[in-house]
C-alpha positions in Angstrom: 136.9 58.7 125.4 137.1 61.6 127.8 136.6 65.1 126.3 140.1 66.4 126.3 143.4 66.5 124.4 146.4 65.4 126.4 149.2 65.8 124.0 149.6 67.7 120.7 152.6 66.4 118.7 154.1 68.7 116.1 156.2 67.0 113.4 159.1 69.3 112.7 162.2 69.1 110.5 164.6 70.8 112.8 163.9 70.0 116.5 166.3 72.5 118.0 165.3 75.4 115.8 161.6 74.8 116.5 162.3 74.5 120.2 164.2 77.8 120.2 161.3 79.5 118.4 158.8 78.4 121.1 161.3 79.3 123.8 161.6 82.8 122.3 157.9 83.2 122.8 158.4 82.4 126.5 157.8 78.7 126.8 160.0 76.5 128.9 161.0 72.9 128.1 160.3 70.1 130.5 162.5 67.0 130.9 161.6 64.4 128.3 163.0 61.3 126.6 165.8 61.7 124.0 164.4 62.5 120.6 161.4 64.4 122.0 161.1 68.0 123.1 158.1 68.8 125.3 156.5 72.0 126.7 153.9 71.5 129.4 150.9 73.8 129.0 147.8 74.3 131.1 146.3 70.7 131.2 148.1 69.4 128.1 151.6 69.2 126.5 153.0 70.2 123.1 155.7 67.8 121.9 158.1 68.4 119.1 159.0 65.2 117.2 161.0 64.6 114.0 158.7 64.8 111.0 160.2 61.6 109.5 159.7 59.6 112.7 156.1 60.9 113.1 155.3 59.7 109.5 157.0 56.4 110.3 154.9 56.0 113.5 151.7 56.7 111.5 152.8 54.4 108.7 152.4 57.2 106.2 154.8 58.8 103.7 156.2 62.1 105.1 154.7 63.9 102.0 151.2 63.0 103.3 151.6 64.8 106.6 151.9 68.4 105.5 151.1 71.4 107.7 148.6 74.2 107.7 145.3 72.3 107.4 144.5 73.3 111.0 145.4 76.0 113.4 146.7 75.9 117.0 145.1 78.8 118.9 146.5 80.8 121.8 144.0 83.0 123.5 145.2 86.1 125.4 143.7 88.2 128.1 143.3 91.5 126.2 142.8 92.6 122.6 146.1 94.6 122.7 147.9 91.4 123.7 147.2 89.9 120.2 149.4 92.6 118.6 152.1 92.2 121.1 152.3 88.5 120.7 152.2 88.7 116.9 155.2 91.1 117.0 157.1 88.7 119.4 156.4 85.8 117.0 157.6 87.9 114.0 160.8 88.8 115.9 161.4 85.1 116.6 161.2 84.2 112.9 157.5 83.6 112.3 155.8 84.7 109.1 152.7 86.8 109.8 149.8 85.6 107.7 147.2 88.0 109.0 148.0 91.0 111.1 146.1 91.5 114.4 142.7 93.0 113.9 139.1 93.0 114.8 136.8 90.2 113.5 133.0 90.2 112.9 132.2 88.3 116.1 133.7 90.9 118.3 137.1 89.6 119.0 140.7 90.3 117.8 142.8 87.8 116.0 146.0 87.4 114.0 147.7 84.4 112.4 151.3 83.4 112.0 153.2 80.5 110.5 156.0 79.3 112.8 159.3 78.5 111.2 158.4 74.8 111.5 155.4 75.5 109.2 152.6 75.1 111.8 150.0 77.8 111.8 149.0 79.6 115.0 146.1 81.9 115.7 146.5 84.5 118.4 143.1 85.5 119.7 141.3 87.6 122.3 137.7 86.5 122.7 135.7 88.9 125.0 133.0 86.2 125.4 135.5 83.5 126.6 137.6 85.2 129.3 140.6 83.2 130.5 140.6 81.8 134.0 143.0 83.3 136.5 145.5 80.4 135.8 145.2 81.1 132.0 142.8 78.2 131.2 140.5 78.7 128.3 136.9 77.6 128.4 134.5 78.2 125.5 132.1 80.9 126.5 134.0 81.3 129.8 132.3 78.3 131.5 
């Protein structure tokens, strides 16, 4: 297995509402098959898929899927960008779980829950600067 994630699929109850939330943060949909909404990212894709169908695909009851046991992180170029993106998410309907602020390791983070229930971390890590194209590499390598 190569060391990468190609596709992150988010099970959501309301595909269109979830898509509109991510679009309000500045993402753009890409053409995809009916029943799937996709957003191409730098080197991977996020797909929105009906929660019930995702559970069916996994052969699990929908109640076993849940949300919130992991975070999806979006790193930004500057510490002040964390606050700006947190405000943009709040205006788009997200619930802010932790306001933007400094953390012990020297960065700035905030957390929000998207209307579809998925939890996002917005972070600035001064030890992992983003590449010119926005790609994130741990420790900047």
